[in-house]
C-alpha positions as CSV (number, residue, x, y, z in Angstrom):
1,M,75.3,109.2,136.1
2,S,77.5,112.2,136.9
3,I,78.9,113.5,140.1
4,W,78.3,117.1,141.1
5,K,81.5,119.1,141.2
6,F,82.4,122.6,142.3
7,S,85.5,124.2,140.7
8,I,87.0,127.6,139.9
9,Q,88.9,127.9,136.6
10,D,90.3,131.3,135.6
11,D,87.4,133.7,136.2
12,V,84.6,131.1,136.0
13,V,82.9,129.3,138.8
14,K,81.4,125.9,137.8
15,S,78.9,124.1,140.0
16,G,77.6,121.0,138.3
17,D,76.3,122.0,134.9
18,T,76.0,125.7,135.7
19,E,78.6,128.4,135.3
20,R,79.0,132.0,136.5
21,K,81.6,134.7,136.8
22,K,83.9,134.6,139.8
23,L,83.0,137.3,142.4
24,T,86.2,137.2,144.5
25,K,89.7,138.0,143.4
26,D,91.4,134.7,144.3
27,G,88.5,132.4,144.9
28,C,88.7,132.5,148.7
29,N,85.2,132.9,150.3
30,E,83.5,132.5,147.0
31,P,79.8,132.4,148.0
32,F,77.6,129.5,147.0
33,K,74.1,128.9,148.5
34,G,74.9,130.3,151.9
35,R,78.3,128.6,152.2
36,F,81.8,129.9,151.4
37,W,84.4,128.1,149.2
38,C,87.9,127.5,150.6
39,P,90.3,126.7,147.7
40,K,92.9,125.5,150.2
41,R,90.7,122.8,151.6
42,Q,88.7,122.3,148.4
43,W,85.5,122.4,150.5
44,F,82.8,124.8,151.8
45,R,82.8,126.6,155.1
46,S,79.6,127.7,157.0
47,S,81.1,131.2,157.6
48,P,83.6,133.3,155.7
49,C,87.2,132.6,156.2
50,P,88.9,135.1,158.7
51,F,92.0,135.6,156.5
52,I,92.2,138.6,154.2
53,N,93.8,136.6,151.4
54,R,95.4,133.3,150.5
55,N,98.9,134.6,151.4
56,E,97.7,135.3,155.0
57,C,96.2,131.8,155.1
58,E,99.4,130.2,153.9
59,C,101.5,132.1,156.4
60,Y,99.2,131.0,159.2
61,E,99.5,127.4,158.0
62,L,103.4,127.7,157.9
63,M,103.5,129.1,161.5
64,C,101.0,126.7,163.0
65,G,101.4,123.6,160.9
66,C,97.7,123.3,159.9
67,L,94.5,125.3,159.4
């Protein structure tokens, strides 16, 4: 029995046993079945992240203490 896993390695998105080419530059908001991947939280969001890139996300976290 295997556990389903979503991951991004280099330019490849892996979801379970399937693979595809990454659509976004840094993996933020990578679409998957109507959800959007957040590499910072390692989980899916129901709507796209409001930040333009990961640097903006990390700056916000530094200023506010959390996401």
